[in-house]
C-alpha positions in Angstrom: 138.6 67.4 145.1 136.6 69.1 142.0 132.6 70.2 142.2 131.5 68.9 138.3 129.1 69.6 136.7 127.5 67.0 134.0 124.7 68.1 131.9 123.2 65.1 129.4 119.8 64.7 128.1 120.5 61.2 129.0 119.5 60.5 133.0 121.3 56.5 132.3 124.5 58.4 131.5 123.8 61.5 133.8 123.6 59.1 136.9 127.1 56.7 136.4 128.8 59.7 135.5 127.6 61.2 138.9 128.4 57.4 140.3 132.1 57.3 139.0 133.0 60.6 139.8 131.5 60.4 143.0 133.2 57.5 143.4 136.6 59.5 142.9 136.5 61.8 145.3 134.7 64.7 143.3 131.5 66.4 144.0 129.0 66.4 141.6 125.2 68.4 140.6 123.6 67.2 136.5 121.6 68.8 135.0 119.1 67.1 132.1 119.1 69.5 129.7 120.5 73.2 128.1 118.5 75.9 130.2 119.2 73.5 133.5 123.0 73.2 132.8 122.7 77.3 132.5 121.0 77.9 135.4 123.4 75.5 137.4 126.2 77.6 136.1 124.9 81.0 136.9 124.3 80.3 139.9 127.6 78.4 141.6 130.7 78.2 139.9 131.8 74.5 138.9 135.8 73.7 138.8 134.9 71.8 135.4 131.8 71.2 133.1 130.9 67.4 131.1 128.5 68.5 128.3 126.3 67.2 126.0 125.7 68.4 122.4 121.9 66.9 122.1 119.9 68.1 124.8 116.8 69.7 125.0 116.0 72.9 125.5 119.3 74.3 124.8 121.8 73.1 123.1 125.2 72.0 124.5 126.7 74.5 122.0 125.0 77.5 123.1 125.2 76.1 126.5 129.0 75.7 125.9 129.2 79.8 124.4 126.9 81.0 127.6 129.5 79.2 130.0 132.4 81.3 127.8 130.3 84.3 128.6 129.5 83.8 132.0 132.2 82.0 133.9 136.1 81.9 131.0 137.9 80.1 133.5 135.5 77.2 133.6 136.3 74.6 131.4 134.2 72.7 129.4 134.5 68.4 127.9 132.2 68.2 125.0 131.3 64.4 126.0 129.0 63.5 123.0 127.6 60.6 120.0 127.8 63.4 117.0 131.4 64.0 116.8 129.8 66.0 113.5 129.2 68.9 115.9 133.5 69.1 116.2 133.5 71.1 113.4 131.2 74.2 114.6 133.3 76.4 115.0 131.1 77.5 118.6 132.6 74.1 119.6 136.7 75.5 119.7 135.7 77.5 122.8 135.9 73.5 124.6 138.9 72.6 126.7 138.0 69.0 125.3 135.8 66.9 122.6 135.6 63.5 123.3 132.8 61.4 121.5 130.7 58.8 124.3 132.2 55.5 124.8 131.2 52.7 126.7 134.6 53.4 128.3 135.6 56.1 131.1 139.2 56.3 130.8 138.6 58.9 128.2 136.9 61.4 130.3 138.6 60.7 133.6 142.2 61.0 131.9 140.2 64.8 130.1 138.7 65.7 133.5 141.6 65.2 135.2 144.4 67.3 132.6 141.6 70.2 132.4 141.4 70.4 136.3 145.4 70.5 136.4 145.3 73.8 134.2 147.9 74.5 131.3 151.3 73.9 133.0 153.4 76.4 134.2 156.7 77.4 132.5 159.3 79.4 134.0 158.7 83.0 134.2 155.0 82.0 135.2 153.9 81.4 131.8 151.9 79.0 130.7 152.3 76.3 127.5 150.3 78.4 125.2 151.9 81.0 126.3 155.9 81.3 125.6 
């Protein structure tokens, strides 16, 4: 399946997400802060990144921008307790934006969707290129 990076400063959330996604067949790498997440992204390629916004060292929004520069095709799902940052122009680079919840179905659905990539229309064009 996919190789996911989960970047969140909350150890309990990192562990929960890792266990849940590993039980679904994914390989998971975790990062405890923005600098660690960025170093991992520079060292290897991930199929998708689940990214918290409120992290030490480097915020998730800064990491989001850096991932876009280093690996423009890597989908990033912002999963945060701070929905007000959704209005920040830097957040437009996210493939999906979720507010953290104790129910993980929305996160599972978002990961499944970004891993599928854009659907191809006849002629090989994606949905966003009619």
